[in-house]
C-alpha positions as CSV (number, residue, x, y, z in Angstrom):
1,X,-41.0,-18.2,-24.6
2,X,-42.9,-14.9,-24.3
3,X,-41.6,-14.1,-20.7
4,X,-38.1,-13.8,-21.9
5,X,-39.1,-11.0,-24.3
6,X,-40.6,-9.1,-21.4
7,X,-38.1,-9.8,-18.6
8,X,-34.8,-8.7,-20.7
9,X,-36.1,-5.1,-21.5
10,X,-37.4,-4.7,-18.0
11,X,-33.9,-5.4,-16.7
12,X,-32.3,-3.1,-19.1
13,X,-34.8,-0.5,-18.2
14,X,-34.2,-0.7,-14.5
15,X,-30.4,-0.5,-15.1
16,X,-30.9,2.6,-17.3
17,X,-33.2,4.2,-14.7
18,X,-30.7,3.7,-11.9
19,X,-27.8,5.3,-13.8
20,X,-30.1,8.1,-15.1
21,X,-31.1,8.9,-11.7
22,X,-27.7,8.8,-10.3
23,X,-26.3,11.3,-13.0
24,X,-29.2,13.5,-12.9
25,X,-29.4,13.8,-9.2
26,X,-25.6,14.4,-9.0
27,X,-26.0,17.1,-11.7
28,X,-28.9,18.8,-9.9
29,X,-26.9,19.0,-6.6
30,X,-23.8,20.5,-8.2
31,X,-26.0,23.1,-10.0
32,X,-27.7,24.1,-6.7
33,X,-24.2,24.4,-5.0
34,X,-23.0,26.5,-7.9
35,X,-26.1,28.8,-7.7
36,X,-25.3,29.3,-4.0
37,X,-21.8,30.3,-4.9
38,X,-20.0,27.5,-3.3
39,X,-16.9,26.6,-5.1
40,X,-16.0,23.3,-7.0
41,X,-13.4,22.3,-4.4
42,X,-16.0,21.0,-2.2
43,X,-16.2,18.0,-4.6
44,X,-12.4,17.2,-4.1
45,X,-12.6,17.8,-0.4
46,X,-13.1,14.2,0.7
47,X,-10.9,12.5,-1.9
48,X,-8.0,10.8,-0.6
49,X,-5.3,9.1,-2.6
50,X,-6.1,5.4,-3.0
51,X,-4.6,2.5,-4.7
52,X,-5.3,2.1,-8.3
53,X,-8.5,0.0,-8.9
54,X,-6.7,-2.6,-11.0
55,X,-4.3,-3.4,-8.1
56,X,-7.4,-3.9,-5.8
57,X,-9.3,-6.1,-8.3
58,X,-6.2,-8.3,-9.1
59,X,-5.4,-8.7,-5.3
60,X,-8.9,-9.6,-4.3
61,X,-9.3,-11.9,-7.3
62,X,-5.9,-13.6,-6.4
63,X,-7.0,-14.1,-2.7
64,X,-10.5,-15.4,-3.7
65,X,-9.2,-17.9,-6.1
66,X,-6.5,-19.2,-3.7
67,X,-9.5,-19.6,-1.1
68,X,-11.5,-21.5,-3.6
69,X,-8.5,-23.9,-4.4
70,X,-7.7,-24.4,-0.5
71,X,-11.6,-25.1,-0.3
72,X,-11.5,-27.8,-2.9
73,X,-8.5,-29.3,-1.5
74,X,-9.8,-29.4,2.2
75,X,-13.2,-30.7,0.8
76,X,-11.5,-33.5,-1.0
77,X,-9.6,-34.5,2.0
78,X,-12.8,-34.4,4.1
79,X,-14.6,-36.4,1.6
80,X,-11.8,-39.1,1.2
81,X,-11.1,-39.6,5.1
82,X,-14.6,-39.0,6.7
83,X,-18.0,-40.0,6.2
84,X,-19.5,-36.5,5.4
85,X,-20.4,-37.3,1.8
86,X,-20.5,-35.1,-1.3
87,X,-22.3,-32.2,0.4
88,X,-19.2,-31.0,2.2
89,X,-17.8,-29.5,-1.0
90,X,-20.1,-26.5,-1.3
91,X,-19.8,-25.7,2.5
92,X,-16.0,-25.7,2.5
93,X,-15.4,-24.0,-0.8
94,X,-17.9,-21.2,0.1
95,X,-16.3,-20.8,3.7
96,X,-12.8,-20.6,2.4
97,X,-13.8,-18.2,-0.6
98,X,-15.4,-16.0,2.1
99,X,-12.3,-16.1,4.3
100,X,-10.3,-15.2,1.2
101,X,-12.4,-12.2,0.5
102,X,-12.0,-11.2,4.1
103,X,-8.3,-11.5,3.9
104,X,-8.3,-9.6,0.5
105,X,-10.4,-6.8,2.2
106,X,-7.8,-6.5,5.0
107,X,-4.9,-6.5,2.5
108,X,-6.8,-3.8,0.4
109,X,-7.0,-1.6,3.5
110,X,-3.3,-2.1,4.0
111,X,-2.6,-1.3,0.4
112,X,-4.5,2.1,0.8
113,X,-2.5,3.1,3.7
114,X,0.7,2.8,1.7
């Protein structure tokens, strides 16, 4: 019972520390560049026009869920018609979900090119 009381604040503290470190370091870098006289256009130099994040999220989620569905279907077929047993379910589901994420990654790259 007592360990939950300790672990939860530690997790939140780590999260807060990472976010604080990120923003404070970014602010220090930008202040140093401003002191040297370098303009703000350096921050927008590497920015490219990309697809909106919601399109990327929806595309990857859809392909992932299709991969999981296909994995369940293939695992049911293998369980029914072979002697592999119930252990085939996680293997096939994770394999097809990984393939779905890979396909989603490639589709996202093509979406960014447009």
